[in-house]
TORNU-153563 format. One record per residue: x, y, z of N, C-alpha, C in turn; residue number from 1. Coordinates in steps of 0.05 Angstrom, whole numbers, plus 5000, padded with zeros to 4 digits. Example, Ala and Ser with C-alpha at 12.3 -4.5 7.8 and 13.67 -1.06 7.14 Angstrom:
2
     nu     nv     nw    cau    cav    caw     cu     cv     cw   num
   5264   4886   5156   5246   4910   5156   5264   4934   5156     1
   5257   4955   5142   5273   4979   5143   5258   5001   5157     2
This chain:
235
     nu     nv     nw    cau    cav    caw     cu     cv     cw   num
   8198   7234   9482   8234   7245   9488   8229   7272   9473     1
   8249   7295   9485   8250   7316   9472   8277   7320   9459     2
   8274   7326   9432   8301   7332   9421   8307   7361   9409     3
   8332   7377   9409   8334   7397   9398   8356   7390   9369     4
   8353   7406   9345   8366   7400   9327   8381   7424   9322     5
   8407   7429   9319   8416   7455   9320   8449   7459   9311     6
   8452   7480   9297   8474   7484   9291   8479   7518   9282     7
   8509   7523   9291   8513   7548   9279   8510   7557   9256     8
   8522   7537   9238   8517   7538   9208   8492   7531   9187     9
   8475   7541   9174   8456   7528   9162   8469   7511   9134    10
   8443   7500   9119   8454   7481   9100   8459   7459   9108    11
   8454   7445   9136   8475   7418   9138   8452   7398   9144    12
   8425   7404   9142   8408   7380   9145   8386   7383   9168    13
   8389   7400   9182   8370   7404   9207   8336   7395   9200    14
   8332   7408   9185   8299   7407   9176   8300   7380   9156    15
   8319   7366   9144   8317   7341   9138   8320   7322   9161    16
   8333   7328   9181   8334   7308   9207   8302   7307   9219    17
   8293   7329   9220   8272   7338   9235   8244   7323   9221    18
   8239   7324   9191   8215   7313   9172   8224   7292   9170    19
   8251   7280   9161   8248   7247   9149   8260   7236   9163    20
   8280   7241   9191   8291   7217   9205   8276   7219   9232    21
   8271   7236   9246   8259   7239   9271   8230   7239   9273    22
   8218   7258   9264   8185   7255   9270   8166   7240   9264    23
   8178   7216   9246   8160   7190   9240   8170   7172   9258    24
   8196   7175   9272   8198   7153   9294   8198   7160   9316    25
   8178   7188   9320   8172   7193   9345   8146   7195   9346    26
   8135   7184   9338   8099   7182   9341   8086   7204   9329    27
   8108   7213   9308   8100   7238   9288   8103   7263   9305    28
   8123   7266   9322   8121   7284   9339   8113   7313   9327    29
   8106   7340   9334   8107   7361   9332   8136   7375   9330    30
   8138   7394   9312   8160   7399   9307   8166   7429   9312    31
   8175   7440   9335   8173   7472   9335   8197   7485   9321    32
   8190   7492   9306   8217   7507   9286   8226   7538   9293    33
   8249   7539   9308   8261   7567   9322   8272   7582   9292    34
   8254   7596   9273   8270   7605   9249   8251   7626   9239    35
   8263   7641   9225   8252   7669   9212   8262   7672   9186    36
   8281   7655   9172   8279   7663   9147   8285   7632   9128    37
   8288   7610   9142   8296   7594   9126   8275   7569   9119    38
   8275   7554   9094   8253   7524   9099   8254   7513   9122    39
   8227   7506   9133   8227   7490   9154   8207   7466   9146    40
   8203   7446   9165   8189   7420   9154   8159   7419   9147    41
   8151   7448   9154   8122   7452   9146   8109   7443   9114    42
   8132   7453   9102   8127   7445   9070   8134   7420   9064    43
   8134   7398   9075   8135   7375   9073   8113   7354   9087    44
   8093   7374   9103   8073   7361   9112   8073   7357   9141    45
   8093   7364   9151   8095   7361   9181   8089   7380   9196    46
   8070   7370   9216   8064   7385   9236   8082   7408   9254    47
   8081   7429   9245   8105   7452   9249   8086   7478   9258    48
   8102   7491   9280   8097   7513   9297   8117   7535   9297    49
   8118   7552   9279   8139   7564   9281   8140   7590   9307    50
   8162   7589   9310   8169   7607   9340   8196   7627   9333    51
   8202   7648   9349   8225   7666   9345   8241   7654   9369    52
   8270   7664   9370   8287   7652   9388   8273   7665   9417    53
   8267   7692   9408   8267   7701   9438   8233   7699   9447    54
   8227   7674   9440   8200   7673   9455   8206   7635   9467    55
   8225   7638   9479   8244   7614   9490   8221   7609   9513    56
   8211   7626   9534   8191   7621   9555   8166   7605   9540    57
   8165   7617   9520   8133   7593   9510   8141   7568   9508    58
   8165   7568   9488   8178   7544   9479   8176   7527   9507    59
   8198   7540   9523   8200   7517   9549   8171   7506   9564    60
   8155   7528   9558   8125   7513   9574   8117   7493   9558    61
   8114   7491   9527   8107   7481   9515   8117   7445   9513    62
   8141   7449   9520   8164   7428   9516   8158   7408   9551    63
   8151   7426   9565   8152   7418   9594   8122   7396   9598    64
   8100   7402   9573   8076   7394   9574   8078   7369   9556    65
   8098   7366   9536   8099   7348   9515   8113   7317   9525    66
   8097   7298   9508   8113   7273   9515   8136   7275   9494    67
   8131   7284   9463   8156   7279   9441   8149   7308   9432    68
   8175   7308   9424   8175   7339   9410   8196   7342   9405    69
   8205   7360   9378   8232   7361   9362   8229   7396   9359    70
   8252   7405   9371   8254   7434   9368   8280   7434   9344    71
   8271   7452   9322   8286   7465   9305   8298   7489   9303    72
   8329   7489   9307   8337   7517   9316   8351   7521   9283    73
   8331   7541   9274   8357   7560   9256   8371   7570   9254    74
   8398   7566   9240   8419   7586   9246   8413   7619   9250    75
   8389   7632   9232   8386   7647   9244   8370   7665   9274    76
   8368   7635   9289   8359   7647   9311   8384   7634   9329    77
   8395   7613   9325   8410   7598   9344   8429   7612   9365    78
   8437   7642   9366   8449   7656   9383   8426   7669   9413    79
   8412   7672   9395   8381   7682   9416   8380   7657   9436    80
   8374   7627   9419   8367   7608   9429   8387   7606   9453    81
   8414   7596   9447   8427   7587   9467   8433   7612   9492    82
   8432   7638   9488   8430   7658   9500   8403   7650   9523    83
   8380   7646   9513   8357   7635   9531   8361   7612   9540    84
   8375   7596   9535   8378   7567   9555   8398   7583   9577    85
   8417   7591   9573   8435   7605   9591   8414   7622   9612    86
   8394   7640   9609   8377   7652   9623   8365   7633   9637    87
   8351   7620   9622   8332   7604   9637   8346   7573   9646    88
   8357   7578   9675   8371   7562   9693   8368   7530   9685    89
   8381   7515   9679   8380   7485   9680   8361   7481   9655    90
   8348   7499   9640   8329   7490   9622   8341   7468   9603    91
   8361   7466   9598   8368   7446   9572   8366   7423   9592    92
   8356   7417   9613   8357   7388   9625   8327   7378   9613    93
   8310   7400   9607   8285   7391   9601   8291   7382   9565    94
   8312   7376   9559   8316   7368   9532   8341   7352   9526    95
   8325   7322   9527   8338   7295   9522   8361   7294   9509    96
   8367   7303   9483   8385   7305   9469   8385   7330   9452    97
   8412   7331   9447   8416   7357   9426   8434   7346   9400    98
   8413   7345   9374   8428   7332   9357   8442   7356   9336    99
   8470   7347   9325   8472   7367   9312   8486   7359   9288   100
   8467   7364   9264   8474   7358   9235   8507   7365   9222   101
   8522   7351   9214   8544   7362   9195   8548   7353   9171   102
   8558   7374   9148   8566   7356   9119   8589   7366   9121   103
   8605   7357   9100   8637   7355   9108   8653   7372   9101   104
   8643   7396   9097   8659   7420   9083   8667   7430   9107   105
   8695   7438   9099   8710   7446   9129   8696   7467   9147   106
   8690   7493   9130   8671   7518   9153   8652   7494   9172   107
   8631   7482   9150   8611   7471   9167   8620   7448   9189   108
   8642   7441   9182   8661   7418   9208   8665   7438   9234   109
   8685   7461   9225   8690   7474   9241   8662   7492   9256   110
   8649   7498   9238   8625   7510   9258   8611   7493   9276   111
   8609   7469   9269   8593   7446   9286   8617   7441   9304   112
   8639   7442   9307   8657   7442   9328   8648   7463   9350   113
   8647   7494   9342   8642   7508   9355   8610   7506   9371   114
   8594   7494   9356   8565   7491   9366   8572   7469   9390   115
   8586   7447   9389   8587   7422   9407   8596   7432   9427   116
   8616   7447   9421   8630   7468   9445   8620   7487   9467   117
   8598   7497   9450   8582   7523   9463   8562   7499   9483   118
   8555   7475   9475   8535   7465   9488   8541   7453   9507   119
   8572   7440   9502   8581   7431   9535   8593   7451   9549   120
   8599   7473   9535   8605   7490   9558   8582   7505   9578   121
   8561   7502   9575   8537   7508   9593   8523   7480   9608   122
   8544   7466   9605   8533   7440   9622   8521   7418   9610   123
   8514   7414   9580   8514   7394   9575   8532   7369   9574   124
   8518   7342   9590   8542   7322   9580   8540   7311   9550   125
   8563   7300   9550   8568   7291   9524   8560   7271   9514   126
   8539   7256   9530   8516   7236   9524   8490   7246   9512   127
   8488   7272   9517   8464   7285   9513   8467   7304   9483   128
   8494   7296   9476   8499   7312   9453   8507   7302   9428   129
   8496   7298   9407   8508   7277   9383   8501   7287   9360   130
   8519   7278   9342   8529   7290   9324   8516   7263   9295   131
   8505   7285   9277   8496   7262   9252   8513   7270   9230   132
   8527   7253   9220   8536   7249   9195   8520   7258   9168   133
   8519   7272   9162   8497   7278   9135   8515   7284   9109   134
   8495   7268   9087   8509   7278   9060   8537   7258   9058   135
   8534   7236   9065   8566   7221   9070   8566   7209   9044   136
   8589   7213   9028   8590   7200   9005   8603   7174   9004   137
   8622   7163   9022   8638   7138   9028   8647   7132   9057   138
   8663   7149   9064   8670   7139   9089   8670   7168   9106   139
   8661   7160   9131   8661   7184   9148   8687   7196   9159   140
   8704   7176   9170   8732   7179   9179   8752   7199   9163   141
   8746   7189   9132   8759   7209   9116   8748   7235   9105   142
   8721   7239   9112   8698   7266   9101   8696   7283   9112   143
   8702   7275   9147   8697   7287   9172   8727   7285   9192   144
   8752   7292   9178   8769   7294   9203   8767   7312   9217   145
   8758   7342   9217   8759   7352   9238   8743   7348   9268   146
   8716   7333   9262   8698   7330   9282   8709   7300   9290   147
   8716   7286   9271   8733   7256   9287   8761   7259   9306   148
   8770   7285   9290   8792   7292   9314   8791   7305   9340   149
   8763   7323   9333   8757   7335   9359   8741   7329   9373   150
   8729   7301   9373   8709   7285   9390   8733   7263   9401   151
   8758   7261   9391   8778   7239   9405   8788   7255   9425   152
   8794   7278   9412   8816   7291   9437   8793   7307   9463   153
   8770   7312   9461   8755   7331   9476   8737   7304   9491   154
   8726   7291   9474   8709   7274   9491   8687   7291   9497   155
   8676   7308   9489   8656   7319   9497   8629   7324   9488   156
   8621   7304   9464   8607   7295   9446   8608   7265   9440   157
   8582   7256   9426   8580   7225   9417   8576   7230   9389   158
   8600   7218   9374   8595   7225   9344   8603   7191   9338   159
   8580   7171   9345   8578   7148   9330   8579   7146   9297   160
   8599   7135   9286   8607   7142   9256   8579   7124   9243   161
   8562   7104   9260   8543   7095   9244   8523   7114   9242   162
   8517   7139   9252   8506   7153   9248   8506   7169   9220   163
   8506   7158   9202   8511   7168   9174   8490   7173   9150   164
   8482   7188   9141   8463   7196   9127   8479   7195   9101   165
   8468   7178   9089   8494   7173   9057   8475   7196   9036   166
   8493   7216   9017   8486   7229   8996   8464   7224   8975   167
   8452   7231   8974   8429   7225   8959   8408   7252   8944   168
   8399   7242   8921   8386   7262   8907   8356   7266   8921   169
   8344   7245   8928   8321   7245   8943   8308   7263   8960   170
   8322   7279   8982   8306   7290   8996   8300   7314   8981   171
   8322   7327   8968   8322   7350   8946   8292   7352   8922   172
   8292   7328   8915   8269   7324   8900   8242   7320   8913   173
   8239   7313   8941   8219   7309   8954   8213   7331   8965   174
   8232   7349   8972   8229   7377   8978   8208   7395   8958   175
   8215   7389   8933   8201   7403   8902   8173   7393   8909   176
   8168   7369   8918   8141   7358   8914   8127   7359   8948   177
   8143   7371   8964   8132   7372   8985   8120   7343   9004   178
   8138   7326   9002   8126   7303   9014   8160   7293   9035   179
   8150   7275   9053   8170   7266   9067   8177   7236   9054   180
   8198   7224   9063   8201   7189   9052   8180   7174   9059   181
   8171   7178   9082   8147   7166   9095   8123   7165   9082   182
   8117   7194   9067   8092   7193   9060   8094   7183   9028   183
   8115   7191   9019   8115   7178   8988   8117   7141   8988   184
   8132   7136   9009   8122   7104   9013   8099   7097   9016   185
   8081   7112   9033   8052   7099   9048   8037   7113   9030   186
   8046   7123   9001   8026   7125   8979   8013   7099   8966   187
   7985   7091   8964   7979   7068   8953   7985   7068   8921   188
   7990   7082   8910   7986   7090   8879   8000   7069   8868   189
   8000   7052   8854   8019   7034   8843   8016   7056   8810   190
   8048   7061   8811   8049   7084   8783   8064   7069   8765   191
   8075   7045   8772   8083   7029   8742   8058   7014   8731   192
   8034   7012   8742   8010   6994   8737   8000   7020   8715   193
   8001   7040   8727   7989   7067   8717   8003   7068   8687   194
   8029   7069   8688   8043   7069   8661   8039   7046   8644   195
   8034   7022   8652   8030   7000   8631   8002   7003   8617   196
   7981   7007   8641   7953   7013   8632   7944   7040   8620   197
   7964   7051   8615   7954   7081   8605   7969   7088   8587   198
   7980   7071   8573   8002   7080   8547   7988   7107   8532   199
   7963   7114   8531   7959   7138   8514   7951   7161   8529   200
   7959   7162   8554   7960   7182   8573   7971   7203   8558   201
   7971   7227   8567   7988   7261   8561   8020   7247   8573   202
   8033   7264   8552   8063   7253   8559   8073   7271   8588   203
   8061   7290   8593   8058   7299   8628   8054   7278   8644   204
   8030   7268   8643   8020   7250   8663   8035   7226   8659   205
   8047   7213   8643   8057   7193   8637   8093   7201   8655   206
   8102   7222   8644   8126   7230   8660   8126   7232   8694   207
   8095   7243   8705   8094   7247   8727   8097   7218   8747   208
   8077   7199   8729   8077   7168   8740   8104   7157   8741   209
   8121   7159   8724   8149   7151   8717   8164   7163   8746   210
   8164   7186   8744   8185   7200   8761   8173   7191   8796   211
   8144   7191   8798   8138   7178   8825   8149   7152   8831   212
   8147   7134   8809   8148   7109   8816   8185   7105   8825   213
   8201   7124   8814   8227   7125   8810   8230   7135   8837   214
   8221   7161   8848   8223   7163   8878   8216   7144   8900   215
   8189   7132   8897   8184   7105   8907   8209   7087   8916   216
   8220   7074   8892   8241   7057   8890   8266   7066   8907   217
   8275   7093   8899   8292   7113   8917   8291   7109   8947   218
   8271   7123   8955   8257   7122   8980   8259   7092   8993   219
   8264   7072   8988   8261   7049   8998   8287   7042   9014   220
   8315   7045   8993   8340   7046   9009   8346   7070   9025   221
   8336   7091   9021   8340   7108   9038   8327   7110   9063   222
   8300   7097   9063   8284   7094   9089   8309   7073   9105   223
   8318   7047   9090   8327   7031   9109   8351   7051   9127   224
   8366   7066   9107   8391   7084   9123   8381   7097   9146   225
   8358   7109   9139   8345   7129   9163   8344   7110   9185   226
   8326   7092   9175   8319   7061   9205   8352   7063   9218   227
   8368   7051   9204   8397   7048   9220   8401   7075   9231   228
   8402   7095   9218   8418   7121   9235   8403   7127   9260   229
   8371   7120   9255   8363   7125   9282   8363   7108   9311   230
   8368   7080   9296   8374   7058   9324   8401   7062   9332   231
   8419   7075   9314   8448   7076   9327   8449   7104   9345   232
   8425   7126   9336   8425   7149   9348   8430   7153   9376   233
   8415   7133   9382   8406   7142   9418   8419   7118   9433   234
   8432   7107   9428   8447   7081   9445   8472   7089   9457   235
């Protein structure tokens, strides 16, 4: 499966989706980061190849030979990426799904609407354009009124309210440590046991173990949320 994650606006969770949601559930699919200035999934231990938006021909060749791949299009390269898809006639047919993450800010919702509108205008059908609601506090309908209303009116994209990633401090904390949710859960270290059996260890070390134990506990519920979103995303 070939998936592109994109939006006209930044800081809506493209890298979060690539590293934490998609790659581990797509057989650790490689990520092609179409980015020049912002963070990519590379810092989280994911296999990332960085490319510029004007290297679409090279990207297109790689996608044609891949079984699974994730294209993470940074906001700084989105215009060039979209222009290239138009120039390479029907190239969008090689991408199975276009994922548009959105957060609840008014600006972010309106730019996300512009994004799905642009994708629809070049002939991408509604079932291939999927919105993921990111950093949701409690209710998608209440927090994303512009997206919800536009989807009902135009029906040019798919916005399943079950594709909601809940607000959590975990992703920021893992970014600092350079870890994904799956990486921390696959860590065999029993940090709680270390705390109990090494009471005389240095305070800094004990704080590190306590922090890792807390992150592991939080990661379990976040992973359940991500599993549910992935299950709903492609139905």
